[in-house]
PAZA-45107 format. One record per residue (C-alpha): residue in one letter; x, y, z; residue number from 1. Coordinates in nm, 3 decimals. Layout:
<pts>
<'A', <X, Y, Z>, NUM>,
...
</pts>
This chain:
<pts>
<'X', <6.956, -5.500, 4.660>, 1>,
<'X', <7.083, -5.631, 4.992>, 2>,
<'X', <6.902, -5.681, 5.322>, 3>,
<'X', <6.945, -5.386, 5.557>, 4>,
<'X', <6.714, -5.529, 5.824>, 5>,
<'X', <6.688, -5.903, 5.893>, 6>,
<'X', <6.442, -6.045, 6.146>, 7>,
<'X', <6.468, -6.417, 6.218>, 8>,
<'X', <6.236, -6.621, 6.438>, 9>,
<'X', <6.135, -6.329, 6.661>, 10>,
<'X', <5.890, -6.410, 6.940>, 11>,
<'X', <5.754, -6.194, 7.221>, 12>,
<'X', <5.488, -6.271, 7.481>, 13>,
<'X', <5.326, -6.068, 7.755>, 14>,
<'X', <5.211, -6.320, 8.011>, 15>,
<'X', <4.972, -6.555, 7.835>, 16>,
<'X', <4.940, -6.326, 7.532>, 17>,
<'X', <5.171, -6.411, 7.241>, 18>,
<'X', <5.227, -6.085, 7.054>, 19>,
<'X', <5.486, -6.220, 6.808>, 20>,
<'X', <5.550, -6.582, 6.716>, 21>,
<'X', <5.851, -6.682, 6.507>, 22>,
<'X', <5.837, -6.378, 6.279>, 23>,
<'X', <6.083, -6.372, 5.988>, 24>,
<'X', <6.120, -6.087, 5.743>, 25>,
<'X', <6.386, -5.909, 5.544>, 26>,
<'X', <6.392, -5.546, 5.428>, 27>,
<'X', <6.613, -5.447, 5.136>, 28>,
<'X', <6.823, -5.132, 5.152>, 29>,
<'X', <6.672, -4.845, 4.956>, 30>,
<'X', <6.317, -4.979, 4.963>, 31>,
<'X', <5.980, -4.870, 5.097>, 32>,
<'X', <5.840, -5.164, 5.292>, 33>,
<'X', <5.503, -5.199, 5.468>, 34>,
<'X', <5.394, -5.413, 5.760>, 35>,
<'X', <5.017, -5.453, 5.763>, 36>,
<'X', <4.759, -5.658, 5.950>, 37>,
<'X', <4.443, -5.631, 6.158>, 38>,
<'X', <4.444, -5.452, 6.493>, 39>,
<'X', <4.634, -5.658, 6.751>, 40>,
<'X', <4.841, -5.837, 6.487>, 41>,
<'X', <5.171, -5.743, 6.657>, 42>,
<'X', <5.288, -5.467, 6.424>, 43>,
<'X', <5.379, -5.204, 6.684>, 44>,
<'X', <5.523, -5.475, 6.907>, 45>,
<'X', <5.760, -5.561, 6.622>, 46>,
<'X', <5.865, -5.194, 6.590>, 47>,
<'X', <5.926, -5.184, 6.965>, 48>,
<'X', <6.140, -5.497, 6.939>, 49>,
<'X', <6.346, -5.352, 6.652>, 50>,
<'X', <6.413, -5.030, 6.843>, 51>,
<'X', <6.503, -5.198, 7.172>, 52>,
<'X', <6.197, -5.098, 7.373>, 53>,
<'X', <6.108, -5.466, 7.416>, 54>,
<'X', <6.352, -5.750, 7.472>, 55>,
<'X', <6.292, -6.066, 7.269>, 56>,
<'X', <6.186, -6.401, 7.408>, 57>,
<'X', <6.363, -6.565, 7.114>, 58>,
<'X', <6.500, -6.488, 6.770>, 59>,
<'X', <6.743, -6.230, 6.635>, 60>,
<'X', <6.732, -5.889, 6.471>, 61>,
<'X', <7.024, -5.771, 6.256>, 62>,
<'X', <7.079, -5.427, 6.106>, 63>,
<'X', <7.336, -5.391, 5.829>, 64>,
<'X', <7.470, -5.735, 5.913>, 65>,
<'X', <7.515, -5.672, 6.288>, 66>,
<'X', <7.284, -5.796, 6.561>, 67>,
<'X', <7.100, -5.526, 6.748>, 68>,
<'X', <6.860, -5.728, 6.965>, 69>,
<'X', <6.945, -5.672, 7.330>, 70>,
<'X', <7.111, -5.336, 7.270>, 71>,
<'X', <6.987, -5.020, 7.449>, 72>,
<'X', <6.757, -4.794, 7.252>, 73>,
<'X', <7.011, -4.510, 7.229>, 74>,
<'X', <7.275, -4.743, 7.083>, 75>,
<'X', <7.028, -4.867, 6.822>, 76>,
<'X', <6.946, -4.504, 6.735>, 77>,
<'X', <7.317, -4.428, 6.691>, 78>,
<'X', <7.352, -4.733, 6.466>, 79>,
<'X', <7.110, -4.556, 6.231>, 80>,
<'X', <6.748, -4.647, 6.314>, 81>,
<'X', <6.485, -4.383, 6.389>, 82>,
<'X', <6.109, -4.404, 6.433>, 83>,
<'X', <5.782, -4.223, 6.484>, 84>,
<'X', <5.498, -4.344, 6.702>, 85>,
<'X', <5.135, -4.437, 6.647>, 86>,
<'X', <5.035, -4.169, 6.899>, 87>,
<'X', <5.218, -3.840, 6.853>, 88>,
<'X', <5.500, -3.788, 7.103>, 89>,
<'X', <5.601, -3.428, 7.054>, 90>,
<'X', <5.697, -3.172, 7.317>, 91>,
<'X', <5.394, -2.948, 7.286>, 92>,
<'X', <5.535, -2.644, 7.466>, 93>,
<'X', <5.861, -2.648, 7.271>, 94>,
<'X', <5.888, -2.481, 6.932>, 95>,
<'X', <5.890, -2.690, 6.616>, 96>,
<'X', <6.259, -2.625, 6.565>, 97>,
<'X', <6.341, -2.723, 6.924>, 98>,
<'X', <6.155, -3.052, 6.873>, 99>,
<'X', <6.374, -3.122, 6.571>, 100>,
<'X', <6.687, -3.025, 6.765>, 101>,
<'X', <6.610, -3.308, 7.008>, 102>,
<'X', <6.660, -3.546, 6.718>, 103>,
<'X', <7.000, -3.388, 6.652>, 104>,
<'X', <7.118, -3.493, 6.998>, 105>,
<'X', <7.212, -3.845, 6.883>, 106>,
<'X', <7.474, -3.702, 6.644>, 107>,
<'X', <7.619, -3.419, 6.855>, 108>,
<'X', <7.960, -3.477, 7.007>, 109>,
<'X', <8.003, -3.195, 7.257>, 110>,
<'X', <8.088, -3.275, 7.618>, 111>,
<'X', <7.893, -3.180, 7.931>, 112>,
<'X', <8.169, -2.934, 8.021>, 113>,
<'X', <8.140, -2.766, 7.680>, 114>,
<'X', <7.765, -2.725, 7.730>, 115>,
<'X', <7.794, -2.594, 8.087>, 116>,
<'X', <8.066, -2.343, 7.999>, 117>,
<'X', <7.925, -2.244, 7.662>, 118>,
<'X', <8.260, -2.299, 7.492>, 119>,
<'X', <8.318, -2.189, 7.130>, 120>,
<'X', <8.295, -2.555, 7.027>, 121>,
<'X', <7.957, -2.591, 7.198>, 122>,
<'X', <7.824, -2.271, 7.041>, 123>,
<'X', <7.945, -2.377, 6.696>, 124>,
<'X', <7.777, -2.716, 6.731>, 125>,
<'X', <7.455, -2.550, 6.841>, 126>,
<'X', <7.456, -2.315, 6.542>, 127>,
<'X', <7.523, -2.602, 6.303>, 128>,
<'X', <7.252, -2.817, 6.462>, 129>,
<'X', <7.000, -2.533, 6.436>, 130>,
<'X', <7.082, -2.486, 6.068>, 131>,
<'X', <7.031, -2.857, 6.004>, 132>,
<'X', <6.704, -2.849, 6.199>, 133>,
<'X', <6.576, -2.564, 5.982>, 134>,
<'X', <6.675, -2.762, 5.672>, 135>,
<'X', <6.473, -3.063, 5.795>, 136>,
<'X', <6.172, -2.842, 5.864>, 137>,
<'X', <6.201, -2.710, 5.509>, 138>,
<'X', <6.230, -3.066, 5.377>, 139>,
<'X', <5.898, -3.169, 5.536>, 140>,
<'X', <5.726, -2.845, 5.435>, 141>,
<'X', <5.729, -2.669, 5.773>, 142>,
<'X', <5.986, -2.396, 5.711>, 143>,
<'X', <5.738, -2.121, 5.807>, 144>,
<'X', <5.639, -2.257, 6.152>, 145>,
<'X', <5.976, -2.316, 6.315>, 146>,
<'X', <5.914, -2.084, 6.611>, 147>,
<'X', <5.557, -2.197, 6.681>, 148>,
<'X', <5.476, -2.428, 6.970>, 149>,
<'X', <5.432, -2.783, 6.842>, 150>,
<'X', <5.092, -2.805, 7.013>, 151>,
<'X', <4.963, -2.515, 6.802>, 152>,
<'X', <5.031, -2.685, 6.468>, 153>,
<'X', <4.766, -2.872, 6.274>, 154>,
<'X', <4.751, -3.247, 6.321>, 155>,
<'X', <4.900, -3.311, 5.978>, 156>,
<'X', <5.183, -3.066, 6.048>, 157>,
<'X', <5.254, -3.240, 6.379>, 158>,
<'X', <5.285, -3.570, 6.193>, 159>,
<'X', <5.541, -3.416, 5.957>, 160>,
<'X', <5.722, -3.255, 6.250>, 161>,
<'X', <5.766, -3.594, 6.414>, 162>,
<'X', <5.913, -3.724, 6.089>, 163>,
<'X', <6.152, -3.425, 6.074>, 164>,
<'X', <6.267, -3.498, 6.429>, 165>,
<'X', <6.335, -3.862, 6.339>, 166>,
<'X', <6.526, -3.759, 6.027>, 167>,
<'X', <6.741, -3.521, 6.231>, 168>,
<'X', <6.919, -3.821, 6.383>, 169>,
<'X', <7.043, -3.903, 6.031>, 170>,
<'X', <6.901, -4.257, 6.015>, 171>,
<'X', <6.960, -4.517, 5.746>, 172>,
<'X', <6.633, -4.687, 5.842>, 173>,
<'X', <6.316, -4.493, 5.928>, 174>,
<'X', <6.022, -4.671, 6.094>, 175>,
<'X', <5.686, -4.493, 6.058>, 176>,
<'X', <5.403, -4.619, 6.280>, 177>,
<'X', <5.069, -4.535, 6.113>, 178>,
<'X', <5.188, -4.204, 5.965>, 179>,
<'X', <4.865, -4.151, 5.768>, 180>,
<'X', <4.632, -4.196, 6.066>, 181>,
<'X', <4.400, -3.895, 6.093>, 182>,
<'X', <4.515, -3.735, 5.768>, 183>,
<'X', <4.279, -3.615, 5.497>, 184>,
<'X', <4.322, -3.732, 5.134>, 185>,
<'X', <4.535, -3.432, 5.035>, 186>,
<'X', <4.763, -3.482, 5.336>, 187>,
<'X', <4.796, -3.851, 5.252>, 188>,
<'X', <4.912, -3.768, 4.900>, 189>,
<'X', <5.165, -3.523, 5.045>, 190>,
<'X', <5.279, -3.792, 5.289>, 191>,
<'X', <5.335, -4.037, 5.004>, 192>,
<'X', <5.545, -3.779, 4.821>, 193>,
<'X', <5.743, -3.713, 5.139>, 194>,
<'X', <5.813, -4.084, 5.197>, 195>,
<'X', <5.938, -4.118, 4.838>, 196>,
<'X', <6.161, -3.813, 4.886>, 197>,
<'X', <6.302, -3.968, 5.205>, 198>,
<'X', <6.378, -4.290, 5.017>, 199>,
<'X', <6.540, -4.090, 4.739>, 200>,
<'X', <6.779, -3.944, 4.999>, 201>,
<'X', <6.904, -4.296, 5.070>, 202>,
<'X', <6.689, -4.376, 5.374>, 203>,
<'X', <6.511, -4.711, 5.380>, 204>,
<'X', <6.152, -4.675, 5.504>, 205>,
<'X', <5.937, -4.932, 5.685>, 206>,
<'X', <5.583, -4.827, 5.769>, 207>,
<'X', <5.287, -4.968, 5.954>, 208>,
<'X', <4.968, -4.853, 5.788>, 209>,
<'X', <4.598, -4.938, 5.764>, 210>,
<'X', <4.525, -4.734, 5.451>, 211>,
<'X', <4.552, -5.006, 5.189>, 212>,
<'X', <4.529, -4.764, 4.897>, 213>,
<'X', <4.833, -4.580, 5.028>, 214>,
<'X', <5.024, -4.901, 5.100>, 215>,
<'X', <4.956, -5.058, 4.760>, 216>,
<'X', <5.056, -4.745, 4.568>, 217>,
<'X', <5.362, -4.658, 4.776>, 218>,
<'X', <5.538, -4.975, 4.888>, 219>,
<'X', <5.749, -5.218, 4.688>, 220>,
<'X', <5.719, -5.505, 4.937>, 221>,
<'X', <5.463, -5.585, 5.205>, 222>,
<'X', <5.459, -5.823, 5.502>, 223>,
<'X', <5.132, -5.923, 5.666>, 224>,
<'X', <5.097, -6.015, 6.034>, 225>,
<'X', <4.797, -6.181, 6.195>, 226>,
<'X', <4.779, -6.278, 6.561>, 227>,
<'X', <5.154, -6.235, 6.594>, 228>,
<'X', <5.247, -6.453, 6.296>, 229>,
<'X', <5.364, -6.354, 5.949>, 230>,
<'X', <5.115, -6.498, 5.705>, 231>,
<'X', <5.243, -6.343, 5.381>, 232>,
<'X', <5.519, -6.134, 5.229>, 233>,
<'X', <5.555, -6.013, 4.872>, 234>,
<'X', <5.483, -5.747, 4.615>, 235>,
<'X', <5.154, -5.551, 4.638>, 236>,
<'X', <4.984, -5.755, 4.364>, 237>,
<'X', <5.074, -6.081, 4.540>, 238>,
<'X', <4.947, -5.957, 4.875>, 239>,
<'X', <4.623, -5.826, 4.724>, 240>,
<'X', <4.543, -6.171, 4.582>, 241>,
<'X', <4.666, -6.383, 4.874>, 242>,
<'X', <4.379, -6.593, 5.023>, 243>,
<'X', <4.529, -6.589, 5.374>, 244>,
<'X', <4.546, -6.207, 5.367>, 245>,
<'X', <4.190, -6.179, 5.242>, 246>,
<'X', <4.072, -6.409, 5.520>, 247>,
<'X', <4.265, -6.215, 5.787>, 248>,
<'X', <4.098, -5.890, 5.686>, 249>,
<'X', <3.752, -6.010, 5.581>, 250>,
<'X', <3.711, -6.332, 5.776>, 251>,
<'X', <3.661, -6.684, 5.646>, 252>,
<'X', <3.337, -6.750, 5.458>, 253>,
<'X', <3.059, -6.904, 5.664>, 254>,
</pts>
């Protein structure tokens, strides 16, 4: 396996608060990788750095061998990185299928003139995009709710809808920020099956997650952050037995 995502010496501060300090990690293509750590460890900050929301104070981020740090978010998305967010960011008064169509935008090639005039090319692209959007809804198990407002779906269905929208941009790397938050045990099992199915389609998955049972059963490699620093990286069994990880989660003995 080869590294699809390489993060070297990444640091980011907000005033006097150091959110990331010299973080290094590497994610192999075709893997399911987890980033874990206590609240405030810098996990979401790292996702925001990867996707161009935050600029780095120092360090580099490379995707498929090419640096992406400093690039605009839309360029990074077109390179093949998509994400979901810790707090759902759906368009509640748009239908489920229209939410997925927004993800298609990154791959559509029509011009503004085509859209304004409703040219045959624009109409053909719209039909094709809608067919792909329906296929993504079917993939995440939402084929029967395509015309419903996103706000009317159950919480678990909204989580899957956000994943479908991310997949619609045809990423090679999918970042999931706490995808199991708020899900019941059955929904978590379905999520695990979905993540494996995404990986089986050739998409590398990196997730931030607090459910350790899910992480340990699903992910091949895990990196642990604490106070902005990476304190461990390895296979689940290694992470489970690592004294620094145990201390970060449980605290040092008195």
